C-alpha positions as CSV (number, residue, x, y, z in Angstrom):
1,M,212.9,4.4,156.8
2,K,209.7,4.7,159.3
3,L,208.7,8.1,160.0
4,V,206.1,8.8,163.1
5,R,204.4,11.4,165.0
6,F,204.3,11.3,168.4
7,G,202.7,13.1,171.6
8,P,199.1,14.3,172.5
9,A,196.4,14.9,170.2
10,G,197.4,18.7,168.5
11,Q,200.8,18.3,170.0
12,E,202.5,16.0,168.2
13,K,206.4,15.8,167.5
14,P,208.2,14.3,164.6
15,G,210.0,11.0,165.3
16,L,211.7,7.7,163.5
17,V,211.5,4.1,164.3
18,D,215.2,2.6,164.7
19,A,216.2,-0.9,164.0
20,E,215.0,-2.4,167.5
21,G,211.8,-0.4,166.7
22,Q,212.4,2.1,169.3
23,I,210.8,5.6,168.6
24,R,213.7,8.2,168.4
25,D,212.5,11.9,168.8
26,L,213.2,14.1,165.3
27,S,212.1,17.3,166.6
28,G,215.5,18.6,166.6
29,V,216.1,18.1,163.4
30,I,212.7,18.9,161.5
31,P,210.0,20.6,162.8
32,D,207.0,18.0,161.7
33,V,206.5,15.2,159.3
34,A,204.7,17.4,156.9
35,G,205.3,19.6,153.7
36,P,209.4,20.3,153.0
37,A,210.2,17.5,155.1
38,L,208.8,15.1,152.7
39,S,210.9,16.3,149.9
40,R,213.7,13.7,148.3
41,E,216.4,16.0,149.7
42,S,214.9,16.0,153.3
43,L,214.4,12.3,153.6
44,A,218.0,11.6,152.2
45,R,219.0,13.7,154.8
46,L,217.3,12.1,157.5
47,S,218.0,8.4,156.4
48,A,221.8,9.4,156.8
49,L,220.9,10.1,160.5
50,D,222.6,7.7,163.1
51,P,219.1,7.1,165.1
52,S,221.3,6.3,168.1
53,T,222.2,10.1,168.4
54,L,218.5,10.9,168.6
55,P,216.7,11.1,172.1
56,L,214.7,7.9,172.8
57,V,211.0,8.5,172.9
58,P,209.3,6.5,176.1
59,A,207.6,3.5,175.2
60,G,203.7,3.6,175.1
61,T,203.7,7.2,174.0
62,R,200.7,7.8,171.6
63,L,201.3,7.8,167.9
64,G,199.3,10.6,166.1
65,P,198.7,10.8,162.3
66,C,201.9,10.0,160.8
67,V,201.6,13.0,158.2
68,G,201.1,16.5,159.7
69,K,199.2,19.6,158.0
70,V,197.6,17.7,155.3
71,G,196.4,20.2,152.9
72,N,194.4,17.7,150.3
73,F,192.7,14.1,151.3
74,I,192.0,12.5,148.3
75,A,190.2,9.2,148.1
76,V,189.6,6.7,145.0
77,G,186.5,4.9,145.2
78,L,185.8,1.1,143.9
79,N,189.0,0.5,142.9
80,F,189.0,-3.2,143.5
81,V,187.0,-5.4,141.3
82,D,185.7,-7.8,144.1
83,H,184.8,-4.3,146.0
84,A,182.8,-2.9,143.0
85,K,180.9,-6.3,142.7
86,E,180.2,-6.6,146.3
87,T,178.4,-3.0,146.4
88,N,176.7,-3.8,143.1
89,S,178.6,-1.1,141.3
90,P,179.9,-0.9,138.0
91,I,183.8,-1.7,137.4
92,P,184.9,2.2,136.9
93,S,186.8,2.9,133.2
94,E,188.5,5.9,135.1
95,P,189.4,6.4,138.5
96,I,186.5,7.4,140.8
97,L,187.9,10.7,143.1
98,F,186.1,12.0,146.1
99,N,187.6,13.8,149.3
100,K,187.8,13.2,152.7
101,A,187.8,16.1,155.3
102,P,191.3,16.5,156.6
103,S,189.8,17.3,159.9
104,C,188.7,13.8,159.8
105,I,192.5,12.6,160.5
106,V,193.3,11.0,163.7
107,G,196.0,8.6,165.1
108,P,196.0,5.0,163.9
109,N,195.2,3.7,167.2
110,D,192.5,6.8,168.1
111,D,188.7,6.0,168.9
112,I,186.5,6.0,165.9
113,I,183.4,8.3,167.1
114,L,180.1,7.2,165.6
115,P,178.5,10.3,164.0
116,R,175.4,11.4,166.1
117,H,172.3,9.2,165.1
118,S,174.5,7.0,162.7
119,Q,173.6,3.7,162.0
120,K,175.6,2.4,159.1
121,T,179.2,3.5,159.6
122,D,182.0,1.1,157.7
123,W,185.5,-0.1,157.4
124,E,187.7,-0.1,154.9
125,V,191.2,-0.8,155.2
126,E,193.5,1.0,152.4
127,L,196.7,1.8,151.1
128,V,197.7,5.5,151.4
129,I,200.0,7.6,149.2
130,V,202.1,10.1,150.9
131,I,203.2,12.8,148.5
132,G,206.5,14.3,148.8
133,E,207.4,16.7,145.7
134,R,205.0,19.2,143.9
135,A,203.3,17.3,141.0
136,S,201.6,18.4,138.4
137,Y,200.5,16.8,134.8
138,V,203.3,13.8,135.6
139,A,203.5,10.8,133.8
140,A,202.6,7.4,134.9
141,N,206.3,6.3,134.7
142,E,207.6,9.1,136.7
143,A,204.7,9.4,139.2
144,L,206.3,7.3,141.9
145,N,209.2,9.9,142.0
146,Y,206.8,12.3,143.4
147,V,206.0,10.0,146.4
148,A,207.3,10.2,149.7
149,G,206.2,6.9,151.1
150,Y,203.1,5.0,152.1
151,C,201.0,4.5,154.8
152,I,197.7,2.6,156.2
153,C,194.3,4.3,156.2
154,N,191.1,3.1,157.4
155,D,188.7,4.7,155.3
156,V,185.6,4.7,157.8
157,S,182.7,5.5,156.2
158,E,178.7,6.3,156.9
159,R,177.2,4.6,154.0
160,E,173.6,6.4,154.9
161,Y,175.0,9.7,154.6
162,Q,177.6,8.7,151.5
163,L,174.6,6.7,149.4
164,E,171.1,7.9,150.3
165,R,171.5,11.5,151.1
166,G,172.2,12.9,147.8
167,G,175.1,14.5,146.1
168,Q,178.6,13.4,146.7
169,W,180.3,10.7,148.8
170,M,182.4,13.1,150.8
171,K,179.3,13.4,153.1
172,G,180.0,10.1,154.2
173,K,183.9,10.0,154.6
174,G,184.9,12.9,156.3
175,C,183.1,12.7,159.7
176,P,185.4,13.3,162.8
177,T,187.9,10.6,163.3
178,F,186.8,8.6,159.9
179,G,190.6,8.9,158.8
180,P,192.8,7.0,161.0
181,I,196.3,7.3,159.2
182,G,199.6,5.5,160.6
183,P,201.3,4.1,162.4
184,W,204.0,5.1,160.1
185,L,205.3,6.7,156.9
186,V,207.2,4.1,155.2
187,T,209.5,5.4,152.7
188,P,209.4,3.6,149.3
189,D,212.9,1.9,149.6
190,E,211.8,-0.2,152.7
191,V,208.2,-1.0,151.0
192,G,209.4,-2.5,148.0
193,D,207.1,-3.9,145.3
194,V,204.0,-1.5,146.4
195,Q,201.6,-3.4,144.2
196,N,202.1,-6.7,146.1
197,L,201.1,-5.7,149.7
198,G,199.0,-8.0,151.6
199,M,196.0,-6.2,153.3
200,W,193.5,-7.4,156.0
201,L,190.9,-6.3,158.6
202,D,189.1,-7.7,161.8
203,V,186.1,-6.6,163.5
204,N,186.0,-8.3,167.0
205,G,189.0,-10.5,166.2
206,K,186.9,-11.9,163.1
207,R,188.6,-11.4,159.5
208,M,186.7,-9.6,157.4
209,Q,188.5,-8.3,154.6
210,T,191.5,-9.9,152.9
211,G,193.4,-8.5,149.7
212,N,196.3,-7.3,148.3
213,T,197.4,-4.4,146.2
214,N,198.2,-6.3,143.2
215,T,194.4,-6.5,142.6
216,M,193.9,-2.7,142.4
217,I,192.0,-1.7,139.1
218,F,194.2,1.4,138.9
219,D,197.8,1.1,140.7
220,C,199.7,4.0,142.6
221,A,201.8,5.3,139.5
222,Q,198.4,5.3,137.7
223,L,196.5,7.3,140.2
224,V,199.3,9.7,141.1
225,S,199.7,10.6,137.4
226,Y,195.7,10.7,136.6
227,I,195.0,13.1,139.7
228,S,197.6,15.5,138.9
229,H,196.1,16.3,135.6
230,F,192.9,17.5,137.8
231,M,194.9,19.3,140.2
232,I,198.2,20.4,141.9
233,L,199.4,17.7,144.1
234,E,201.5,19.1,147.1
235,P,204.2,17.8,149.7
236,G,202.0,16.2,152.4
237,D,198.8,15.3,150.2
238,L,197.0,11.8,150.9
239,I,195.8,9.7,148.1
240,T,194.1,6.9,149.6
241,T,193.9,4.2,146.9
242,G,190.3,1.9,147.6
243,T,189.8,-1.2,149.8
244,P,189.5,-4.9,148.8
245,P,186.2,-6.7,149.5
246,G,184.5,-7.4,153.0
247,V,183.1,-4.2,154.0
248,G,180.2,-4.5,156.2
249,L,178.1,-2.9,153.2
250,G,178.6,-5.8,150.9
251,M,177.2,-8.5,153.6
252,K,174.2,-10.1,153.5
253,P,172.3,-8.9,155.7
254,P,174.5,-5.6,155.8
255,Q,176.8,-5.6,158.9
256,F,178.1,-2.1,160.5
257,L,179.9,-1.0,163.4
258,K,178.5,-0.3,166.8
259,A,179.9,1.2,170.0
260,G,182.3,-1.0,171.7
261,D,183.5,-2.6,168.5
262,V,187.3,-3.0,167.9
263,V,188.5,-2.6,164.7
264,R,192.0,-3.9,163.9
265,L,194.0,-3.6,160.2
266,G,197.2,-4.1,158.8
267,I,199.1,-4.0,155.2
268,D,202.2,-5.7,154.7
269,K,205.4,-3.4,155.7
270,L,203.1,-0.5,156.4
271,G,202.2,-1.9,160.5
272,V,199.2,-2.4,162.3
273,Q,196.1,0.0,163.6
274,E,193.5,-0.8,166.3
275,Q,190.4,1.6,166.9
276,R,187.6,1.2,169.5
277,V,184.5,2.5,168.6
278,V,182.5,4.8,170.8
279,A,179.3,6.6,170.6
280,F,179.1,10.0,169.8
281,S,177.6,10.5,173.2
282,D,180.7,9.3,174.8
283,H,182.8,12.3,173.4
284,R,181.6,16.1,173.9
285,H,183.2,16.8,171.1
286,A,185.5,15.3,168.4
287,V,189.1,14.1,168.7
288,D,191.5,17.5,168.9
289,T,193.2,17.3,165.4
290,S,194.7,20.7,165.2
291,G,198.0,19.4,165.0
292,R,197.6,17.0,162.3
């Protein structure tokens, strides 16, 4: 099952994708793709619906972030060996964790806004784990039972803020629009083996990143279990799990995003995103994500 959120920024409604790829309006069934709606029981009820009985959403309607009301947006750093090597970083012996601000979350095809005076904004295609059940101190062999599904994230990163300004990585990870998620939340039954999904990212039509989730250092089950030993994970929390090689920081010389660039990225079974990069001055304020 593929769940979506559609409509203007801040006013998104819940939906699902039918067998023909059309979006059906779920707002008469659940209030949002968020919180309790992500539980096992709720997802089982939604999967039993006949999509043809739900209102059809007009083609071309904007897709918002596929999960609403996100509490915690947790990220895992350097979780692919080749990516660690390209950034001249040691291979982690335990997962490296940092936060992305929930206020950075936008829809999968919304603009990426370069922060004011930014010179080093970078791209990262990543798989996101969406939590569906409250998780605390869970074992790795049970961890995936707490997962509602998976989606794509472009973990947009300002490398100067992240690496040259002291303190923690979150400085370069949480700027407005730095967390496009979607297009869909795909439930585990439809994803199948989450540790064997191809990943890719293009900038202006040129392939920059190619990878597969089978090369993660710490797999999804390990990550959910590990993080649940440091915090309580709640339904709707997101864990973005790291990126394969090919980021701008690792190029010689480094290459970063500029206004006018187009970023397109995808993961097998999870769909495709596309974002246009715009200058800060082109937006008097950040995209309204109040409905995230």
